[in-house]
MOPAC internal coordinates of N, CA, C and O (Angstrom, degrees):
PM7 1SCF
backbone

  N    0.0000 0     0.00 0     0.00 0    0    0    0
  C    1.4941 1     0.00 0     0.00 0    1    0    0
  C    1.5433 1   107.90 1     0.00 0    2    1    0
  O    1.2310 1   120.56 1   -48.34 1    3    2    1
  N    1.3845 1   116.53 1   131.66 1    3    2    1
  C    1.3984 1   117.77 1  -178.88 1    5    3    2
  C    1.5427 1   108.75 1  -102.99 1    6    5    3
  O    1.2310 1   120.77 1   -21.70 1    7    6    5
  N    1.2225 1   116.13 1   158.30 1    7    6    5
  C    1.4776 1   123.21 1  -174.71 1    9    7    6
  C    1.5959 1   103.73 1  -114.94 1   10    9    7
  O    1.2310 1   125.51 1   -51.47 1   11   10    9
  N    1.4248 1   107.02 1   128.53 1   11   10    9
  C    1.4585 1   114.03 1   175.50 1   13   11   10
  C    1.5483 1   109.64 1   -93.66 1   14   13   11
  O    1.2310 1   125.70 1   -44.27 1   15   14   13
  N    1.4118 1   106.65 1   135.73 1   15   14   13
  C    1.5420 1   112.66 1   177.81 1   17   15   14
  C    1.4752 1   102.83 1   -93.64 1   18   17   15
  O    1.2310 1   121.83 1   -42.70 1   19   18   17
  N    1.3555 1   114.10 1   137.30 1   19   18   17
  C    1.3878 1   124.18 1   173.01 1   21   19   18
  C    1.5325 1   111.46 1   -90.84 1   22   21   19
  O    1.2310 1   120.97 1   -35.78 1   23   22   21
  N    1.2452 1   115.74 1   144.22 1   23   22   21
  C    1.4998 1   120.04 1   179.93 1   25   23   22
  C    1.5343 1   106.24 1   -83.85 1   26   25   23
  O    1.2310 1   123.74 1   -54.15 1   27   26   25
  N    1.2704 1   110.43 1   125.85 1   27   26   25
  C    1.4473 1   113.29 1   179.88 1   29   27   26
  C    1.6546 1   106.02 1   -91.79 1   30   29   27
  O    1.2310 1   122.57 1   -32.55 1   31   30   29
  N    1.3989 1   112.67 1   147.45 1   31   30   29
  C    1.4677 1   111.89 1  -178.65 1   33   31   30
  C    1.4566 1   118.84 1   -52.35 1   34   33   31
  O    1.2310 1   120.46 1   144.80 1   35   34   33
  N    1.3138 1   116.73 1   -35.20 1   35   34   33
  C    1.4423 1   121.30 1   174.45 1   37   35   34
  C    1.5430 1   115.82 1   -95.08 1   38   37   35
  O    1.2310 1   120.99 1  -134.99 1   39   38   37
  N    1.3804 1   115.72 1    45.01 1   39   38   37
  C    1.3926 1   121.89 1   177.20 1   41   39   38
  C    1.5958 1   107.60 1   -65.64 1   42   41   39
  O    1.2310 1   123.26 1     5.05 1   43   42   41
  N    1.3938 1   111.35 1  -174.95 1   43   42   41
  C    1.4456 1   114.96 1   176.84 1   45   43   42
  C    1.4704 1   114.05 1   -57.64 1   46   45   43
  O    1.2310 1   121.56 1   138.54 1   47   46   45
  N    1.2918 1   114.62 1   -41.46 1   47   46   45
  C    1.4371 1   120.14 1  -177.52 1   49   47   46
  C    1.5133 1   112.66 1   -59.14 1   50   49   47
  O    1.2310 1   122.06 1   133.78 1   51   50   49
  N    1.3841 1   113.66 1   -46.22 1   51   50   49
  C    1.4253 1   120.55 1  -178.51 1   53   51   50
  C    1.5389 1   108.08 1   -69.40 1   54   53   51
  O    1.2310 1   119.80 1   143.62 1   55   54   53
  N    1.2511 1   117.99 1   -36.38 1   55   54   53
  C    1.4725 1   121.27 1   178.91 1   57   55   54
  C    1.5674 1   112.38 1   -64.96 1   58   57   55
  O    1.2310 1   122.06 1   137.95 1   59   58   57
  N    1.3303 1   113.66 1   -42.05 1   59   58   57
  C    1.4174 1   120.66 1   174.58 1   61   59   58
  C    1.5863 1   111.75 1   -63.19 1   62   61   59
  O    1.2310 1   120.07 1   142.97 1   63   62   61
  N    1.2239 1   117.46 1   -37.03 1   63   62   61
  C    1.4737 1   125.98 1   175.54 1   65   63   62
  C    1.5045 1   107.67 1   -59.86 1   66   65   63
  O    1.2310 1   123.69 1   128.80 1   67   66   65
  N    1.3405 1   110.52 1   -51.20 1   67   66   65
  C    1.5038 1   112.10 1  -176.45 1   69   67   66
  C    1.5472 1   116.03 1   -67.10 1   70   69   67
  O    1.2310 1   125.56 1   143.21 1   71   70   69
  N    1.3405 1   106.93 1   -36.79 1   71   70   69
  C    1.5517 1   112.10 1   173.11 1   73   71   70
  C    1.4823 1   110.01 1   -57.17 1   74   73   71
  O    1.2310 1   120.04 1   128.62 1   75   74   73
  N    1.3227 1   117.52 1   -51.38 1   75   74   73
  C    1.4240 1   124.39 1  -176.89 1   77   75   74
  C    1.6033 1   111.96 1   -57.30 1   78   77   75
  O    1.2310 1   122.69 1   140.58 1   79   78   77
  N    1.3307 1   112.45 1   -39.42 1   79   78   77
  C    1.3965 1   116.04 1   175.79 1   81   79   78
  C    1.4784 1   115.93 1   -69.62 1   82   81   79
  O    1.2310 1   121.32 1   140.22 1   83   82   81
  N    1.2870 1   115.08 1   -39.78 1   83   82   81
  C    1.4500 1   120.53 1   168.19 1   85   83   82
  C    1.3712 1   118.67 1   -58.73 1   86   85   83
  O    1.2310 1   117.12 1   146.66 1   87   86   85
  N    1.2938 1   123.09 1   -33.34 1   87   86   85
  C    1.4100 1   132.92 1  -179.43 1   89   87   86
  C    1.5908 1   105.44 1   -74.09 1   90   89   87
  O    1.2310 1   120.33 1   143.85 1   91   90   89
  N    1.3187 1   116.98 1   -36.15 1   91   90   89
  C    1.4376 1   122.29 1   175.50 1   93   91   90
  C    1.4673 1   118.39 1   -64.56 1   94   93   91
  O    1.2310 1   125.51 1   141.26 1   95   94   93
  N    1.4349 1   107.01 1   -38.74 1   95   94   93
  C    1.5639 1   113.28 1   178.49 1   97   95   94
  C    1.5285 1   108.64 1   -79.72 1   98   97   95
  O    1.2310 1   120.63 1   152.96 1   99   98   97
  N    1.3485 1   116.41 1   -27.04 1   99   98   97
  C    1.5190 1   116.65 1   173.26 1  101   99   98
  C    1.4132 1   111.51 1   -63.89 1  102  101   99
  O    1.2310 1   121.69 1   129.41 1  103  102  101
  N    1.4113 1   114.38 1   -50.59 1  103  102  101
  C    1.4239 1   120.01 1   175.94 1  105  103  102
  C    1.6477 1   117.64 1   -58.09 1  106  105  103
  O    1.2310 1   121.46 1   140.37 1  107  106  105
  N    1.2050 1   114.82 1   -39.63 1  107  106  105
  C    1.4043 1   119.22 1   177.82 1  109  107  106
  C    1.5641 1   110.71 1   -71.32 1  110  109  107
  O    1.2310 1   120.57 1   143.07 1  111  110  109
  N    1.2563 1   116.51 1   -36.93 1  111  110  109
  C    1.5153 1   122.26 1   173.41 1  113  111  110
  C    1.5840 1   111.59 1   -65.41 1  114  113  111
  O    1.2310 1   120.35 1   138.45 1  115  114  113
  N    1.1745 1   116.93 1   -41.55 1  115  114  113
  C    1.3858 1   121.02 1   174.39 1  117  115  114
  C    1.4434 1   114.83 1   -63.80 1  118  117  115
  O    1.2310 1   120.88 1   140.09 1  119  118  117
  N    1.3883 1   115.92 1   -39.91 1  119  118  117
  C    1.5280 1   126.97 1   178.09 1  121  119  118
  C    1.5746 1   105.23 1   -56.89 1  122  121  119
  O    1.2310 1   123.15 1   123.14 1  123  122  121
  N    1.4196 1   111.56 1   -56.86 1  123  122  121
  C    1.4159 1   118.29 1  -178.59 1  125  123  122
  C    1.5247 1   116.73 1   -58.53 1  126  125  123
  O    1.2310 1   121.16 1   144.96 1  127  126  125
  N    1.2709 1   115.38 1   -35.04 1  127  126  125
  C    1.4974 1   127.00 1   177.85 1  129  127  126
  C    1.5570 1   105.66 1   -62.73 1  130  129  127
  O    1.2310 1   121.28 1   131.20 1  131  130  129
  N    1.3756 1   115.16 1   -48.80 1  131  130  129
  C    1.4479 1   121.40 1  -177.64 1  133  131  130
  C    1.5862 1   111.95 1   -64.42 1  134  133  131
  O    1.2310 1   121.12 1   131.61 1  135  134  133
  N    1.2629 1   115.46 1   -48.39 1  135  134  133
  C    1.4811 1   121.68 1   171.83 1  137  135  134
  C    1.5621 1   108.05 1   -51.07 1  138  137  135
  O    1.2310 1   119.68 1   124.07 1  139  138  137
  N    1.2840 1   118.21 1   -55.93 1  139  138  137
  C    1.4385 1   120.96 1  -175.74 1  141  139  138
  C    1.6691 1   106.85 1   -52.76 1  142  141  139
  O    1.2310 1   125.02 1   125.80 1  143  142  141
  N    1.2857 1   107.96 1   -54.20 1  143  142  141
  C    1.5252 1   113.40 1  -175.07 1  145  143  142
  C    1.4917 1   108.74 1   -57.75 1  146  145  143
  O    1.2310 1   117.22 1   136.64 1  147  146  145
  N    1.3261 1   122.90 1   -43.36 1  147  146  145
  C    1.3508 1   122.29 1   178.10 1  149  147  146
  C    1.5512 1   118.78 1   -65.34 1  150  149  147
  O    1.2310 1   123.30 1   138.92 1  151  150  149
  N    1.3597 1   111.27 1   -41.08 1  151  150  149
  C    1.4523 1   121.77 1   174.73 1  153  151  150
  C    1.6972 1   107.88 1   -54.31 1  154  153  151
  O    1.2310 1   122.58 1   131.42 1  155  154  153
  N    1.2926 1   112.66 1   -48.58 1  155  154  153
  C    1.4473 1   117.29 1   179.43 1  157  155  154
  C    1.4429 1   112.02 1   -64.27 1  158  157  155
  O    1.2310 1   117.99 1   138.15 1  159  158  157
  N    1.3012 1   121.44 1   -41.85 1  159  158  157
  C    1.5154 1   124.07 1   172.48 1  161  159  158
  C    1.5033 1   111.15 1   -55.14 1  162  161  159
  O    1.2310 1   122.24 1   126.38 1  163  162  161
  N    1.3621 1   113.31 1   -53.62 1  163  162  161
  C    1.5705 1   113.31 1   176.27 1  165  163  162
  C    1.4247 1   115.69 1   -51.75 1  166  165  163
  O    1.2310 1   121.45 1   139.75 1  167  166  165
  N    1.3626 1   114.84 1   -40.25 1  167  166  165
  C    1.4517 1   120.61 1  -173.60 1  169  167  166
  C    1.6343 1   105.73 1   -67.24 1  170  169  167
  O    1.2310 1   117.44 1   137.78 1  171  170  169
  N    1.2566 1   122.48 1   -42.22 1  171  170  169
  C    1.3859 1   130.72 1   177.81 1  173  171  170
  C    1.5294 1   106.42 1   -61.50 1  174  173  171
  O    1.2310 1   117.01 1   134.19 1  175  174  173
  N    1.2723 1   123.29 1   -45.81 1  175  174  173
  C    1.4436 1   127.11 1  -177.51 1  177  175  174
  C    1.4084 1   107.97 1   -66.24 1  178  177  175
  O    1.2310 1   116.86 1   130.83 1  179  178  177
  N    1.4144 1   123.58 1   -49.17 1  179  178  177
  C    1.4188 1   121.78 1   177.81 1  181  179  178
  C    1.4372 1   117.19 1   -65.51 1  182  181  179
  O    1.2310 1   118.77 1   150.27 1  183  182  181
  N    1.4889 1   119.94 1   -29.73 1  183  182  181
  C    1.4134 1   118.80 1   170.16 1  185  183  182
  C    1.4583 1   117.07 1   -64.94 1  186  185  183
  O    1.2310 1   121.58 1   138.86 1  187  186  185
  N    1.3121 1   114.58 1   -41.14 1  187  186  185
  C    1.5668 1   123.38 1   178.12 1  189  187  186
  C    1.4506 1   108.02 1   -58.18 1  190  189  187
  O    1.2310 1   121.71 1   128.96 1  191  190  189
  N    1.2662 1   114.33 1   -51.04 1  191  190  189
  C    1.5974 1   119.05 1  -173.79 1  193  191  190
  C    1.6066 1   102.43 1   -62.19 1  194  193  191
  O    1.2310 1   118.48 1   128.76 1  195  194  193
  N    1.2898 1   120.50 1   -51.24 1  195  194  193
  C    1.4439 1   122.28 1  -173.77 1  197  195  194
  C    1.5218 1   111.45 1   -60.08 1  198  197  195
  O    1.2310 1   118.19 1   144.18 1  199  198  197
  N    1.3911 1   121.06 1   -35.82 1  199  198  197
  C    1.4262 1   125.91 1   171.00 1  201  199  198
  C    1.5825 1   112.62 1   -64.79 1  202  201  199
  O    1.2310 1   118.81 1   135.17 1  203  202  201
  N    1.3077 1   119.87 1   -44.83 1  203  202  201
  C    1.3633 1   125.57 1   175.69 1  205  203  202
  C    1.5865 1   111.18 1   -61.22 1  206  205  203
  O    1.2310 1   119.63 1   141.61 1  207  206  205
  N    1.2764 1   118.31 1   -38.39 1  207  206  205
  C    1.4631 1   124.53 1  -176.17 1  209  207  206
  C    1.4623 1   110.47 1   -64.69 1  210  209  207
  O    1.2310 1   122.31 1   163.50 1  211  210  209
  N    1.4118 1   113.17 1   -16.50 1  211  210  209
  C    1.5424 1   112.41 1  -176.32 1  213  211  210
  C    1.5580 1   112.79 1   -92.87 1  214  213  211
  O    1.2310 1   124.58 1   174.96 1  215  214  213
  N    1.4026 1   108.81 1    -5.04 1  215  214  213
  C    1.5512 1   113.04 1   173.01 1  217  215  214
  C    1.5581 1   108.75 1   -75.67 1  218  217  215
  O    1.2310 1   121.41 1   -24.97 1  219  218  217
  N    1.2785 1   114.92 1   155.03 1  219  218  217
  C    1.4058 1   114.65 1   168.01 1  221  219  218
  C    1.5610 1   118.13 1   -82.88 1  222  221  219
  O    1.2310 1   121.04 1    -9.49 1  223  222  221
  N    1.2585 1   115.61 1   170.51 1  223  222  221
  C    1.5340 1   115.51 1  -174.76 1  225  223  222
  C    1.5262 1   117.51 1   -56.39 1  226  225  223
  O    1.2310 1   122.19 1   141.63 1  227  226  225
  N    1.3424 1   113.42 1   -38.37 1  227  226  225
  C    1.4894 1   121.97 1   175.74 1  229  227  226
  C    1.4550 1   110.49 1   -60.84 1  230  229  227
  O    1.2310 1   118.87 1   128.52 1  231  230  229
  N    1.3036 1   119.76 1   -51.48 1  231  230  229
  C    1.5158 1   123.67 1   178.44 1  233  231  230
  C    1.4428 1   108.99 1   -58.79 1  234  233  231
  O    1.2310 1   116.37 1   136.15 1  235  234  233
  N    1.3006 1   124.51 1   -43.85 1  235  234  233
  C    1.4200 1   125.16 1   177.77 1  237  235  234
  C    1.4804 1   110.43 1   -65.89 1  238  237  235
  O    1.2310 1   117.11 1   141.71 1  239  238  237
  N    1.2932 1   123.11 1   -38.29 1  239  238  237
  C    1.4327 1   122.55 1   176.85 1  241  239  238
  C    1.5761 1   109.50 1   -62.98 1  242  241  239
  O    1.2310 1   121.17 1   139.07 1  243  242  241
  N    1.3735 1   115.38 1   -40.93 1  243  242  241
  C    1.4083 1   119.65 1  -177.33 1  245  243  242
  C    1.5769 1   112.52 1   -58.73 1  246  245  243
  O    1.2310 1   122.10 1   150.77 1  247  246  245
  N    1.3273 1   113.58 1   -29.23 1  247  246  245
  C    1.5275 1   117.73 1   176.04 1  249  247  246
  C    1.4322 1   115.50 1   -98.31 1  250  249  247
  O    1.2310 1   121.69 1  -169.92 1  251  250  249
  N    1.3461 1   114.37 1    10.08 1  251  250  249
  C    1.5381 1   116.49 1   177.50 1  253  251  250
  C    1.4952 1   115.37 1    85.96 1  254  253  251
  O    1.2310 1   120.59 1  -156.88 1  255  254  253
  N    1.1908 1   116.48 1    23.12 1  255  254  253
  C    1.5547 1   114.14 1  -175.28 1  257  255  254
  C    1.4584 1   103.88 1  -128.89 1  258  257  255
  O    1.2310 1   123.41 1   -17.02 1  259  258  257
  N    1.4243 1   111.06 1   162.98 1  259  258  257
  C    1.4879 1   118.48 1   169.85 1  261  259  258
  C    1.4609 1   109.72 1  -130.79 1  262  261  259
  O    1.2310 1   116.46 1   -30.11 1  263  262  261
  N    1.2813 1   124.33 1   149.89 1  263  262  261
  C    1.3632 1   127.76 1  -172.41 1  265  263  262
  C    1.5092 1   117.12 1   -56.23 1  266  265  263
  O    1.2310 1   120.98 1   154.38 1  267  266  265
  N    1.3968 1   115.73 1   -25.62 1  267  266  265
  C    1.4580 1   120.87 1  -176.13 1  269  267  266
  C    1.6054 1   109.66 1   -78.74 1  270  269  267
  O    1.2310 1   121.74 1   157.46 1  271  270  269
  N    1.2509 1   114.27 1   -22.54 1  271  270  269
  C    1.5470 1   117.32 1  -174.79 1  273  271  270
  C    1.5108 1   109.09 1  -110.75 1  274  273  271
  O    1.2310 1   116.46 1  -161.56 1  275  274  273
  N    1.2019 1   124.33 1    18.44 1  275  274  273
  C    1.5018 1   124.48 1  -175.93 1  277  275  274
  C    1.5469 1   110.15 1   -59.22 1  278  277  275
  O    1.2310 1   120.12 1   125.23 1  279  278  277
  N    1.3314 1   117.38 1   -54.77 1  279  278  277
  C    1.4525 1   119.16 1  -173.81 1  281  279  278
  C    1.4888 1   110.90 1   -62.53 1  282  281  279
  O    1.2310 1   121.20 1   135.61 1  283  282  281
  N    1.4340 1   115.31 1   -44.39 1  283  282  281
  C    1.4962 1   117.13 1   173.07 1  285  283  282
  C    1.3903 1   117.02 1   -55.42 1  286  285  283
  O    1.2310 1   118.55 1   135.61 1  287  286  285
  N    1.3204 1   120.38 1   -44.39 1  287  286  285
  C    1.3325 1   127.03 1   174.93 1  289  287  286
  C    1.5018 1   116.64 1   -55.09 1  290  289  287
  O    1.2310 1   123.76 1   127.62 1  291  290  289
  N    1.3920 1   110.38 1   -52.38 1  291  290  289
  C    1.4937 1   117.92 1  -178.98 1  293  291  290
  C    1.5660 1   109.29 1   -58.31 1  294  293  291
  O    1.2310 1   121.94 1   133.10 1  295  294  293
  N    1.4201 1   113.90 1   -46.90 1  295  294  293
  C    1.4255 1   117.40 1  -178.23 1  297  295  294
  C    1.5466 1   112.18 1   -61.49 1  298  297  295
  O    1.2310 1   121.49 1   137.83 1  299  298  297
  N    1.3740 1   114.76 1   -42.17 1  299  298  297
  C    1.3844 1   117.43 1  -179.11 1  301  299  298
  C    1.6133 1   109.70 1   -62.04 1  302  301  299
  O    1.2310 1   121.76 1   139.13 1  303  302  301
  N    1.2660 1   114.24 1   -40.87 1  303  302  301
  C    1.4159 1   118.40 1  -175.58 1  305  303  302
  C    1.5811 1   109.79 1   -67.59 1  306  305  303
  O    1.2310 1   123.13 1   138.40 1  307  306  305
  N    1.4068 1   111.60 1   -41.60 1  307  306  305
  C    1.4101 1   115.40 1  -174.18 1  309  307  306
  C    1.5776 1   113.32 1   -67.90 1  310  309  307
  O    1.2310 1   122.01 1   158.04 1  311  310  309
  N    1.3082 1   113.75 1   -21.96 1  311  310  309
  C    1.5759 1   122.09 1   175.00 1  313  311  310
  C    1.4811 1   108.11 1   -60.81 1  314  313  311
  O    1.2310 1   118.62 1   141.56 1  315  314  313
  N    1.3087 1   120.23 1   -38.44 1  315  314  313
  C    1.4923 1   124.81 1  -171.65 1  317  315  314
  C    1.4897 1   107.74 1   -83.02 1  318  317  315
  O    1.2310 1   120.10 1   180.00 1  319  318  317

């Protein structure tokens, strides 16, 4: 007499599917986190540029900047 095995709802196939779903949510959460971090960085950069734009040309020269390169200078500094 042979014995039949019954498939359990959490068989290997179901476990694999759950793992893939968890992986999807982990990746989605990581993507959202990355977007939030980048958004925050962009906000900081825009605020810094706006503050520097309030300085006159002499004050900018004193700190080694010129008006035309403000955003590039802030972005370069922010990378480090």
